[in-house]
Backbone as a ProteinNet text record, in pm:
[ID]
protein_1_A
[PRIMARY]
MNYHWNWRIFWEESPDGVRTYGETLIDGLQWTLAAALGGWVIALLIGVLVGTLRTLPQTDRAGRWLRVAGNAYIEVFRNIPLLVQMFLWYFVVPELLPGAVGAWVKVLPNLPFVAAVVSLGFYTSARLAVQVTAGIEALAGGQQLAALALGLSRPQAYRYVLLPLALRIILPPLASECLNIIKNSAVALTIGLVELMNSANAIQEFSFQTFEAFTAATVIYVALNILVVTGMHWLERRLALPGTLAEGVR
[TERTIARY]
95.5	3.3	89.6	75.2	148.8	111	152.9	115.5	123.9	0.6	-28.4	1.8	123.4	181.3	119.4	38.1	-39.6	-13.6	132	153.4	48.3	-1.8	-127.1	-254.3	-223.7	-353	-323.1	-246.5	-247.4	-325.4	-379.1	-419	-572	-592.2	-735.6	-815.2	-977.9	-1051.5	-1089.4	-1056.3	-1099.1	-1227.8	-1262.5	-1408.1	-1495.6	-1424.9	-1502.6	-1592.5	-1518	-1573.2	-1532.1	-1467.6	-1378.9	-1274.8	-1189.8	-1046.6	-1006.1	-837.1	-794.5	-682.5	-621.4	-575.9	-442.7	-390.6	-267.9	-297.4	-437.7	-455.3	-497.4	-557.7	-535.3	-387.8	-305.7	-172.5	-125.1	-131.8	-121.4	-169.5	-310.5	-404.3	-306.3	-280.1	-225.4	-74.8	-46.7	130.2	74.1	-22	-27.4	-77.2	-156.7	-156.3	-42.1	46	148.4	257.8	252.1	345.8	268.6	122	73.2	73.9	71.7	126.1	234.2	346.6	459.5	541.3	470.2	491.3	442.4	309.6	243.7	333.3	355.6	435.6	556.1	625.3	753.2	768.1	654.7	661.5	639.7	537.7	564.9	673.3	722.8	824.3	965.4	990	1082.2	1057.8	974	905	910.1	837.7	869.1	1023.7	1056.7	1200	1295.5	1259.1	1383.9	1357.5	1252.8	1190.1	1243.8	1225.3	1242.3	1409.9	1471.8	1603.6	1686.5	1646.3	1699.4	1701.4	1553.5	1547.4	1638.3	1690	1774.7	1927.1	1951.5	2107.4	2091.3	1988.5	1989.3	2079.8	2121.2	2248.9	2143.6	2208.9	2128.3	2181.1	2193	2260.3	2132	2037.8	1893.1	1755.7	1698.3	1559.7	1474.8	1477.2	1382	1452.2	1576	1679.5	1675.3	1654.6	1676.8	1555.8	1422	1265.9	1268	1290.3	1293	1353.6	1477.1	1565	1452.7	1429.7	1349.6	1253.7	1188.8	1061.2	1090.1	1170.3	1266.8	1258.1	1386.1	1387.1	1275.2	1145.4	1056.3	990.7	948.1	930.6	987	1112.2	1175	1142.8	1144.3	1118.7	991.5	872.2	764.8	737.2	739.6	727.3	850.7	947.5	1074.2	1031.1	936.6	972.6	869.2	750.9	634	605.1	603.2	582.9	511.5	542.3	453.4	284.7	321.4	169.1	58.1	126.5	42	-4.4	115.4	66.8	-47.9	-63.3	-138.7	-279.9	-252.9	-416.8	-477.5	-364.8	-408.4	-465.5	-371.8	-440.9	-572.9	-596.8	-746.4	-835.7	-799.2	-909.5	-930.5	-821	-827.5	-863.2	-767.9	-777.6	-912.6	-978.8	-1126.3	-1223	-1203.5	-1277.9	-1230.1	-1130.2	-1090.6	-1118.3	-1129.5	-1180.1	-1284.5	-1356.8	-1489.9	-1583.8	-1713.9	-1785.8	-1846.4	-1892	-1898.4	-1759.4	-1670.8	-1551.3	-1524.2	-1520	-1500.7	-1569.3	-1716.9	-1817.5	-1752.7	-1741.6	-1696.6	-1562.9	-1502.6	-1346.5	-1411.8	-1434.8	-1491.8	-1553.2	-1606.5	-1699.2	-1637.3	-1506	-1406	-1407.7	-1423.7	-1439.2	-1252.1	-1172.4	-1049.8	-938.1	-1023.2	-1002.8	-855.1	-841.9	-729	-636.1	-601.5	-523.2	-456.9	-564.7	-519.9	-420	-481.3	-480	-299.1	-281.1	-152.8	-53.1	-106.7	-20.7	34.3	-47.9	0.7	72.1	67.4	143.5	252.5	287.5	398.8	493.5	433.1	476.8	537.5	487	513.3	624.6	612.6	713	820.8	858.4	957.8	1007	956.5	1012	1096.3	1055.7	1158.7	1286.5	1275.1	1401.3	1487	1392.1	1482.1	1537	1467.5	1530.2	1646.2	1631	1768	1902.6	1902.2	1960.3	2033.9	1930.8	1935.4	2006.8	1954.3	2060	2231.6	2252.3	2367.7	2446.4	2376.7	2424.1	2452.4	2368.3	2466.6	2530.9	2549.1	2670.5	2811.3	2775.7	2885.7	2961.6	2862.4	2965.2	3065	3194.8	3263.3	3198.1	3251.6	3179.1	3217.4	3333.4	3326.6	3188.2	3130.7	3049.4	2926.2	2881	2771.2	2857	2946.8	3029.3	3045.7	3057.5	3085.1	2963	2881	2741.2	2684.2	2699.3	2665.8	2764.4	2855.4	2969.7	2959.7	2886.1	2847	2705.1	2645.2	2547.7	2408.1	2436.7	2290.7	2230.2	2114.5	2083.4	2054.5	2023.1	2046.5	1954.4	1814.6	1740.6	1767.3	1837.7	1897	2017.3	2128.8	2217.9	2187.6	2043.7	2024.3	1991	1889.4	1792.2	1926.4	2012.9	2090.8	2210.9	2284	2400.1	2390.7	2345.5	2397.4	2272.6	2163.1	2056.9	2077.7	2098.2	2195.4	2267.2	2395.5	2490.5	2486.7	2386.7	2340.4	2272	2181.7	2103.6	2195.1	2299	2392.5	2452.5	2505.7	2589.8	2486.4	2370.6	2259.9	2215.2	2214.4	2155.7	2202.5	2279.8	2271.6	2168.1	2182.9	2081.4	1919.3	1928.8	1792.5	1716.4	1850.5	1811.2	1724.8	1801.7	1752	1645.9	1582.6	1465.9	1335.8	1375.1	1316	1274.3	1355.9	1317	1258.1	1266.3	1189.1	1051.2	1016.8	884.8	799.9	873.2	796.4	766.7	876.5	846.3	729.6	731	658.1	530.2	502.1	343.8	294.1	339.2	268.4	206	232.3	160.1	29	3.2	-130.8	-244.7	-174.1	-308.8	-375.7	-339.5	-391.9	-516.4	-521.4	-605.1	-699.5	-706.3	-803.6	-736.1	-649	-604.9	-537.6	-588.9	-565	-432.8	-339.2	-211.2	-154.3	-9.5	52.1	50.2	63.8	55.6	-110.2	-159.4	-298.1	-365.3	-336.8	-401.9	-334.7	-195.6	-141.8	-211.5	-240.2	-366.6	-516.7	-513.2	-661.6	-642.2	-538.4	-528.8	-523.1	-430.7	-417.2	-533.3	-598.9	-750.2	-854.3	-847.6	-955.4	-896.6	-768.5	-748.3	-674.9	-622.4	-533.7	-402	-328.2	-216.1	-123.3	-110.8	-37.6	100.2	206.1	332.6	329	226.9	277.5	231.6	118.2	87.1	189.6	268.5	344.1	499.9	509.7	597.9	625.3	501.1	473	540	456.3	448.6	608	642.3	791.9	884.6	878.7	937.8	915	791.4	758.7	839.2	842.2	886.9	1065.1	1125.2	1252.1	1320.3	1210.5	1217.8	1242.1	1146.3	1085.7	1220.6	1263.1	1342.7	1511.8	1534.5	1653.1	1647	1531.5	1496.3	1521.7	1497.3	1533.4	1670	1728.4	1863.5	1942.8	1892.5	1984	1965	1828	1813.7	1914.3	1904.8	1972.8	2140.9	2182.7	2299	2358.4	2274.5	2286.5	2290.1	2176.9	2149.1	2282.2	2304.2	2452.6	2579.1	2581.7	2693.5	2693.1	2590.7	2514.7	2549.7	2514.8	2511.7	2652.8	2722.5	2848.7	2932.1	2959.2	3055.5	3184.5	3299.6	3402.7	3435.9	3506.2	3550.5	3461.3	3316.5	3209	3207.8	3264.3	3282.9	3403.1	3355.1	3469.2	3591	3666.3	3752.5	3707.8	3739.9	3714.7	3549.9	3493.9	3372.7	3354	3477.2	3464.2	3437.7
-128.1	-6.9	107.5	231.3	319.2	438.4	524.3	617.8	755.1	834.6	941.9	1070.5	1111.2	1225	1368.9	1472.7	1563.9	1700.9	1752	1875.5	1983.4	2004.2	2108.4	2102.7	1964.4	1932	2063.3	2123.1	2250.2	2379	2372	2510.9	2447.6	2336.1	2269.9	2300.3	2307.5	2331.5	2208.9	2249	2142.1	2105.6	2007	1957.5	2039.5	2108.7	2238.5	2349.9	2343.9	2442.2	2577.1	2602.4	2722.9	2771.8	2658	2681.5	2604.3	2604.5	2520.8	2435.6	2318.4	2257.8	2293.4	2414.7	2479.1	2566.1	2642.6	2700.5	2636	2524.3	2441.7	2390.3	2364.8	2353.7	2449.5	2568.5	2707.2	2745.5	2691.7	2726.7	2629.2	2502.6	2384.1	2470.1	2521.9	2592.6	2701.6	2777.8	2905.7	2818.5	2724.3	2660	2599.7	2568.6	2467.3	2596.3	2686.1	2810.9	2854.6	2897.8	2936.1	2861.2	2723.8	2631.2	2618.8	2628.3	2621.9	2766.5	2862.5	2983.5	2987.7	2950.2	2982.7	2855.3	2749.2	2661.6	2726.5	2764.4	2824.9	2946.8	3002.2	3126	3032.8	2977.9	2911.7	2793	2752.1	2665.3	2758.7	2878.6	2952.3	3031.3	3084.2	3142.6	3014	2906	2847.5	2731.1	2728.6	2666.2	2772.7	2886.2	2993.7	2993.6	2941.2	2971.6	2858	2708.8	2605.4	2579.8	2632.5	2602.9	2684.1	2822.4	2878	2848.3	2773.1	2708	2616.7	2549.5	2380.7	2448	2579.9	2634.8	2717.2	2705.2	2803.4	2769.7	2799.2	2765.1	2678.4	2565.5	2475.6	2532	2622.5	2660.5	2686.9	2718.6	2752.5	2627.9	2665.4	2564.1	2563.6	2697.6	2723.5	2712.2	2699.2	2683.9	2522.9	2450	2347	2273.8	2339	2255	2357.5	2429.8	2477	2397.7	2380.6	2291.2	2124.1	2119.1	1973.3	1962.8	2104	2110.8	2126.5	2207.6	2199.6	2087.5	1999.5	1866	1764.8	1805.5	1684.5	1706.5	1884.1	1925.1	1839.3	1870.6	1830.6	1666	1604.3	1461.1	1394.9	1501.5	1481.4	1461.9	1628.2	1647.8	1591.7	1576	1531.4	1337.6	1297.3	1127.2	1124	1157.7	1124	1152.8	1071.3	1103.5	1194.6	1296.6	1413.2	1342.2	1268.4	1204.1	1182.6	1115.4	1088.5	1219.4	1331.6	1456.1	1555.5	1517.2	1586.5	1532.6	1396.9	1323.6	1349.2	1382.3	1381	1530.6	1667.4	1775.3	1786.7	1726.4	1750.8	1633.2	1532.7	1429.8	1436	1416	1407.2	1549.1	1653.7	1774.2	1833.1	1852.2	1901.9	1843.8	1701.3	1618.5	1622.7	1662	1748.1	1848.6	1938	2060.1	2072.6	2170.4	2195	2214.8	2161.5	2103	2232.5	2355.8	2467.8	2512.6	2492.4	2535.3	2426.5	2277.3	2195.3	2179.5	2202.6	2224.7	2325.3	2447.2	2563.5	2506.2	2452.3	2413.8	2304.4	2206.9	2112.2	2135	2277	2295.2	2434.5	2447.6	2568.9	2512.7	2588.7	2558.4	2538.3	2610.5	2581.1	2504.3	2415.7	2348.6	2244.3	2175	2090	2228.2	2346	2429.3	2473	2497.9	2477.6	2385.3	2271.2	2178	2155.6	2142.2	2154.5	2225.4	2352.4	2495.7	2419.1	2392.9	2379.6	2236.7	2177.1	2057.6	2054.8	2113.6	2144.6	2263.8	2341.7	2420	2351.4	2262.5	2233.7	2086.7	2018.6	1927.4	1990.7	2094.9	2175	2226.4	2300.8	2352.6	2288.3	2180.2	2058.2	2058.2	2057.5	2003.9	2136.3	2275.5	2392.2	2424.3	2381.3	2406.3	2346.3	2236.9	2139	2236.3	2300.1	2363.5	2468.9	2580.1	2689.5	2672	2537.8	2515.5	2506.6	2438.2	2408	2549.8	2625.5	2753.9	2795.3	2800.3	2892.5	2838	2696.7	2650.8	2665.9	2687.8	2690.8	2835.1	2899.3	3025.6	3031.4	3127.7	3141.4	3146.4	3110.5	3092.9	3272.4	3354.4	3471.4	3559.2	3495.8	3596.7	3632.5	3570.5	3541.1	3618.1	3596.2	3631	3793.9	3839.4	3951.3	4061.6	3993.7	4060	4078.8	3967.3	3978.8	4098.4	4103.2	4217.8	4371.1	4313.2	4493.7	4553.4	4477.3	4529.9	4486.7	4370	4311.8	4202.1	4179	4094	3979.2	3863	3713.1	3728.4	3778.2	3785.2	3887.6	3987.5	4098.8	4057.4	3972.9	3901.3	3815.1	3710.8	3649.3	3705.3	3808.7	3880.1	3969.6	4050	4147.4	4070.8	3974.5	3902	3771.6	3678.6	3530.9	3483.3	3527.4	3474.6	3525	3665.4	3726	3660.1	3622	3556.3	3387.7	3353	3194	3165.1	3265.5	3247.2	3274.6	3372	3369.9	3214.5	3155.2	3042.6	2941.4	2916.3	2802.7	2863.3	2904.6	2975.5	2861.6	2742.1	2680.4	2544.6	2489.4	2429.2	2454.3	2592	2651.1	2663.6	2677.9	2646	2484.7	2399.8	2243.4	2250.6	2286.7	2297.1	2343.9	2486.7	2516.4	2451.3	2412.8	2299.1	2203.3	2152.4	2023.8	2051.2	2167.6	2233.8	2237.1	2304.7	2315.6	2136.6	2081.5	1928.9	1866.3	1880.3	1815.6	1819.4	1979.6	2003.9	1925.9	1848.7	1735.9	1630.5	1603.4	1511.8	1580.4	1708.6	1751.2	1707.4	1643.4	1555.6	1501.2	1435.1	1341.3	1365.2	1508.9	1531.1	1661	1623	1690.4	1841.4	1885.7	2012.3	1992	2072.4	2086.1	2141.2	2111.5	2198.6	2129.6	2125.2	2121.3	1990.2	1876.2	1745.2	1701.5	1729.8	1683.5	1724.7	1858.9	1926.4	1843.2	1772.5	1721.2	1591.9	1528.9	1395.8	1439.9	1510	1544.8	1571	1640	1666.6	1510.1	1438.1	1284.5	1204.6	1231.5	1153.1	1190.2	1337.4	1359.4	1371.7	1392.9	1400.1	1233.4	1185.2	1012.9	1074	1207.1	1226	1241.6	1117.8	1101.6	1168.3	1134.9	1166.9	1350.3	1404.7	1529.3	1588.3	1530.8	1630.5	1621.3	1492.8	1486.1	1528.9	1559.8	1622.6	1785.2	1808.4	1939.2	1970.3	1916.4	1930.2	1905	1799.1	1788.4	1888.4	1957.8	2068.2	2189.4	2233	2310.1	2301.4	2211.9	2165.4	2184.8	2145.7	2162.4	2319.7	2417.4	2527.5	2605.8	2567.7	2626.4	2597.9	2474.1	2445.7	2514.4	2539.1	2626.2	2770.7	2830.5	2962	2989.5	2865.2	2910.2	2866.5	2777.3	2747.6	2915	2937.8	3067.6	3167.8	3195.5	3320.4	3300.5	3153.9	3140.2	3158.3	3128.9	3128.9	3310	3360.5	3529	3574.5	3519.8	3556.8	3507.5	3419.3	3361.3	3441.9	3477	3556	3702.9	3772.2	3902.6	3893.7	3813.1	3833.1	3746.8	3699.2	3629.7	3689.4	3668.8	3746.9	3654.4	3699.6	3583.2	3615.1	3490	3522.9	3510.8	3436.6	3453.6	3325.1	3199.9	3043.3	3040.4	2950.4	2887.5	2795.9	2771	2690	2544.4	2512.5	2340.5	2359.2	2471.9	2452.1	2556.3	2579.3	2665.6	2596.6
21.1	5.3	-7.8	-86.7	-109	-16.5	51.5	105.8	42.5	31.4	-63.4	19.5	-8.5	36.8	32.3	78.1	89.6	168.6	152.8	244.7	246.8	119.9	94.5	184.5	271.1	374.9	501.5	528.5	589.7	558.6	410.7	384.2	365.8	392.2	331.3	453.2	447.9	545.5	632.2	763.9	855.3	897.8	971.4	961.3	1022.5	1130.5	1179	1107	977.9	868.3	920.9	1018.3	1029.7	1014.8	1048.9	1028.4	951.1	899.6	800.1	923.1	819.6	930.2	995.2	898.5	946	1062.3	1039.5	1167.3	1317.1	1276.5	1442.9	1457.3	1404.4	1425.4	1518	1474.6	1508.4	1634.1	1665.7	1766	1910.7	1838	1934.1	1967.7	1879.4	1921.2	2036.5	2005.4	2122.8	2264.4	2300.7	2422.9	2437.4	2346.8	2420.1	2471.2	2419	2469.3	2592.5	2580.4	2725.3	2833	2803	2939.3	2952.2	2893.5	2894.8	2976.5	2938.4	3004.2	3138.2	3158.8	3279.2	3383.2	3361.8	3428.1	3441.4	3349	3367	3499.4	3493.3	3631.4	3735	3751.8	3855.2	3929.4	3829.2	3870.4	3904.5	3851.3	3874.5	4006.7	4030.5	4165.9	4297.3	4289.4	4399	4383.8	4243.4	4291.6	4333.9	4333.7	4377.3	4539.5	4570.8	4746	4777.8	4732.3	4807.4	4808.9	4689.7	4669.4	4747.8	4790.9	4874.6	5003.7	5048.8	5189.1	5212.7	5120.9	5165.9	5181.6	5187.7	5200.4	5354.4	5369.1	5517	5620.8	5715.7	5807.7	5905.8	5966.8	6046.6	6176.3	6201.1	6350.1	6421.4	6380.2	6474.3	6438.4	6487.7	6470.4	6342.9	6327.2	6215	6089.1	6074.7	5959.5	5921.1	6065	6023.5	5963.4	5990.5	5981.1	5837.5	5778.7	5666.2	5569.3	5625	5522	5499.3	5598.1	5589.8	5474.1	5520	5448.4	5286.7	5233.8	5117.5	5081.6	5152.5	5099.6	5070.4	5141.8	5169.2	5011.4	5010.5	4841.3	4763.6	4759.9	4628.9	4601.9	4729.7	4710.6	4675.2	4716.2	4630.3	4503.3	4492.7	4336.1	4231.4	4243.9	4168.2	4109	4222.2	4228.4	4155.6	4159.6	4098.4	3954.5	3902.4	3739.6	3711.5	3598.1	3557.5	3531.2	3447.7	3405.6	3530.1	3625.3	3733.3	3817.3	3845.3	3874.3	3811	3664.2	3599.4	3622.1	3618.6	3671.5	3794.9	3891.9	4011.5	4009.1	3990.4	3958.2	3873.5	3776	3708.2	3736.5	3831.9	3851.2	4003.7	4094	4230.6	4329	4270.8	4369	4378.8	4236.9	4242.1	4350.5	4373	4461.2	4607.4	4607.7	4751.8	4809.6	4701.8	4748.5	4833.3	4910.5	4940.9	4856.1	4892.6	4824.6	4662.1	4716.4	4611	4548.9	4624.5	4531.1	4423.6	4472.8	4381.2	4282	4322.3	4178.8	4084.6	4144.1	4061	3972	4020	3956.3	3847.5	3865.3	3788.3	3653.7	3655.5	3532.1	3488.1	3496.7	3437	3300.1	3198.8	3052.3	3023	3121.6	3086.1	3206.5	3253.5	3347.6	3300.7	3211.9	3153.3	3140.4	3084.6	3122.3	3239.9	3319.1	3471.3	3508.3	3485.5	3574.3	3475.9	3359.6	3295.1	3358.7	3360.9	3430.7	3557.5	3663.9	3753.7	3794.1	3731.6	3739.7	3656.1	3551.8	3489.9	3603.3	3647.1	3746.1	3854.7	3935.4	4061.6	4013.4	3942.2	3863.7	3850.4	3769.1	3727.2	3837.5	3916.3	4046.8	4111	4132	4224.8	4159.1	4050.4	3934.6	3947.6	3936.4	3948.4	4120.4	4184.9	4344.5	4352.5	4312.8	4322.8	4261.2	4109.2	4075.6	4110.9	4189.1	4286.3	4390.4	4465.4	4570.3	4553.1	4442.2	4395.8	4313.3	4273.8	4238.9	4379.2	4435.2	4583.6	4692.9	4658.5	4749.2	4635.1	4530	4422.7	4451.5	4513.4	4501.2	4635.7	4592.3	4684.9	4821.7	4957	5050.5	5135.8	5081.3	5129	5056.7	4966	4922.9	5042.2	5098.9	5206.2	5343.5	5387.1	5480	5443.2	5359.5	5311.1	5301.4	5279.2	5261.6	5427	5465.8	5647.9	5684.5	5671.1	5730.5	5690.2	5587.4	5540.9	5600.4	5714.5	5726.5	5696.1	5583	5533.3	5639	5644.1	5655.2	5604.1	5684.9	5573.8	5480	5464	5370.8	5237.1	5288.4	5214.2	5139.6	5217.1	5126.9	5051.1	5059.3	4982.4	4840.9	4875	4746.3	4666.6	4743.9	4646	4632.7	4688.4	4637.1	4631	4678.1	4669.5	4507.7	4529.3	4441.1	4323.3	4269.6	4165.6	4116.3	4166.5	4111.6	4118.6	4168.1	4173.6	4061.4	4040.8	3924	3771.7	3779.3	3654	3666.8	3749.5	3722.5	3651.6	3723.5	3667	3538.5	3476.6	3346.9	3246.3	3248.8	3143.6	3188.8	3313.3	3334.8	3331	3366.3	3346	3187.3	3119.1	2974.5	2941.5	2973.6	2980	3041.4	3160.8	3251.5	3148.1	3060.9	2964.4	2863.8	2791.8	2695.8	2743.2	2831.2	2890.4	2947.4	2988.5	3008	2880.7	2793.5	2649	2610.3	2598.4	2574	2646.7	2800.4	2875.1	2880.2	2794.6	2782.8	2720.4	2637	2546.1	2601.2	2717.5	2820.1	2845.1	2851.1	2867.9	2797.6	2675	2569.6	2633.4	2757.7	2831.6	2921.9	2956	3008.5	2928.2	2797.1	2699.5	2656	2708.1	2656.5	2506.7	2432.7	2255.7	2235.3	2284.1	2263.3	2135.8	2107.2	1986.6	1984.7	2008.2	2004.8	1952.2	2076.3	2044.1	1908.8	1876.5	1745.4	1632.7	1619.3	1525.8	1539.7	1627.8	1649.7	1586.5	1636	1555.8	1403.5	1362.8	1217.1	1165	1221.2	1130.2	1150.7	1228	1224	1133.6	1130	1039.5	877.4	830.2	752.8	674.1	818.8	791.1	730.8	700.5	661.3	757.6	845.5	933.7	959.4	885	883.2	849.5	765.1	748.3	881.1	933.2	1082.3	1190.2	1208.3	1338.4	1306.6	1156.6	1086.3	1125.7	1104.5	1114.3	1271.5	1350	1466.4	1518.8	1484.6	1541.7	1464.1	1329.8	1315.8	1402.8	1447.6	1519.5	1679	1754.4	1837	1834.8	1735.9	1706.3	1693.8	1631.4	1565.1	1740.4	1827.2	1966.9	2043.2	2039.1	2135.5	2080.5	1970.6	1896.5	1928.5	1914.9	2007.6	2132.9	2234	2361.8	2351.8	2298.4	2341.8	2270.8	2171.9	2116.7	2258.4	2271.5	2358.8	2488.2	2549.4	2675.7	2649.5	2539.6	2506.1	2498.8	2466	2450.8	2616.2	2653.2	2809.7	2899.8	2893.6	2949.4	2933.7	2788.9	2769.9	2794.7	2839.9	2848.4	2991.4	3096.4	3231.1	3317	3202.4	3273.6	3359.9	3509.4	3564.2	3603.6	3597.8	3623.3	3760.3	3831.2	3960.5	4045.8	4014	4109.2	4154.1	4088.1	4136.9	4201.4	4319.8	4410.4	4341.8	4371.1	4302.8	4280.7	4172	4152.7	4071.5	4097.6	4000.7	3900.8	3870.6	3692.6	3636
[MASK]
++++++++++++++++++++++++++++++++++++++++++++++++++++++++++++++++++++++++++++++++++++++++++++++++++++++++++++++++++++++++++++++++++++++++++++++++++++++++++++++++++++++++++++++++++++++++++++++++++++++++++++++++++++++++++++++++++++++++++++++++++++++++++

């Protein structure tokens, strides 16, 4: 049986009679970008917070308990597969909420998108937290002592000295996680989010042009990743500061 190639399929009208197959793919790309960006914001905020908590001194009781809480957070969200977390946020969490709130959440028209953003954010935040911790610990020890000696409080030392330097150091792994969150967004098709991969799947189901649909999706993913890598490399060169790493980790 010979396969009939038809690259013009993307200019043909889809069964909904409103859009072409190409526009369907573009809509899926927009949902992919929105889910990845929303998840990235959550991951960055929580990841920086948890990663910082794991570097607090253990000389006081509060610091020890905060480190334990940070480590527990990472163990939970890093070791549960993303697919399982997505199912938990979409199917289980609404059932655990108080009656009226749970009923309101379950009828949200964009519930798949919200669940995808939250699950991507929490899953990625655990990975980012480990990198933030490593970045802070990689700094020469005198950085924190100098900040404290200048009269800064410990929160100010983290805010103005340690975190800005650590984030510059970990830009390469941050780029990898940014790529991962874009690719991981494809898992959201399992809860009904019509992102890029789900759109490609719909195109092949209606048009039977399987290779064209998934080839186009693949090209789009590759192009997105190239843009992210290029942007991160530019940012890394722009923000690079010599002499901020301890000996042995340069």
